[in-house]
C-alpha positions in Angstrom: 0.0 0.0 0.0 1.3 3.4 -0.9 0.6 6.4 1.3 1.6 10.0 0.6 4.1 11.7 3.0 1.2 13.9 4.2 -0.8 10.8 5.1 2.1 9.2 6.9 2.7 12.5 8.8 -1.0 12.7 9.7 -0.9 9.1 11.0 2.2 9.7 13.0 0.7 12.7 14.7 -2.5 10.8 15.4 -0.6 7.9 17.0 1.7 10.1 19.0 -1.2 12.1 20.2 -3.1 9.0 21.2 -0.1 7.7 23.1 0.4 11.1 24.9 -3.2 11.1 25.9 -3.0 7.6 27.4 -2.2 7.9 31.1 -0.5 4.4 31.1 2.2 5.8 28.6 5.1 7.9 29.7 7.3 9.5 27.1 11.0 9.3 27.8 11.7 11.7 25.0 10.0 14.8 23.7 6.7 14.3 21.8 8.3 15.2 18.4 11.0 12.6 18.7 8.4 10.0 19.6 6.3 11.1 16.5 9.4 10.8 14.3 10.0 7.2 15.5 6.4 6.4 14.8 6.7 7.8 11.3 9.9 5.8 10.7 8.1 2.7 11.8 5.2 3.3 9.5 7.5 3.9 6.6 9.4 0.8 7.3 6.3 -1.3 7.4 5.1 0.2 4.1 8.5 -0.6 2.5 8.2 -4.2 3.7 4.7 -4.4 2.3 5.9 -3.1 -1.1 8.7 -5.6 -1.1 6.3 -8.5 -0.4 4.0 -7.2 -3.1 6.9 -7.1 -5.6 7.9 -10.6 -4.7 4.4 -11.9 -5.1 4.1 -10.2 -8.6 7.4 -11.6 -9.6 6.2 -15.1 -8.7 3.1 -14.7 -10.8 5.3 -13.4 -13.7 7.6 -16.4 -13.4 4.8 -19.0 -14.0 5.2 -20.9 -17.2 1.6 -20.6 -18.2 1.9 -16.9 -18.8 -0.8 -15.4 -16.6 -1.9 -12.0 -18.0 -1.4 -9.1 -15.7 -4.7 -7.6 -14.6 -6.7 -10.8 -15.2 -8.8 -12.4 -12.5 -6.3 -15.3 -12.3 -3.4 -12.8 -11.9 -5.2 -11.1 -9.0 -6.0 -14.5 -7.3 -2.4 -15.7 -7.6 -0.9 -12.4 -6.6 -3.0 -12.4 -3.4 -2.1 -16.0 -2.7 1.6 -15.4 -3.2 1.3 -12.2 -1.1 -0.2 -14.2 1.8 2.6 -16.7 1.5 5.1 -13.8 1.8 3.4 -12.6 4.9 3.5 -16.2 6.4 7.2 -16.4 5.5 7.9 -13.2 7.3 6.0 -14.3 10.3 8.0 -17.6 10.4 11.2 -15.6 10.4 10.1 -13.6 13.5 
């Protein structure tokens, strides 16, 4: 999933604000440093997601039967291979 920098900034503000409002959470750094760490985490997750998507699409392209991009079969296989990439990532953790 691709998100604009503005959307990522908005999400990082919302998450940092929610954490700051939670009385169970105590910041050990200033709010903006926490927000920037949240933003970096979001960007990292999005990069991992894009990489898994690229791997899934590469697997579909590598099939001998030549599945046409954009076809219903392409979509089904891409989602299947994407789920496999997620499971592979979970197994590594």
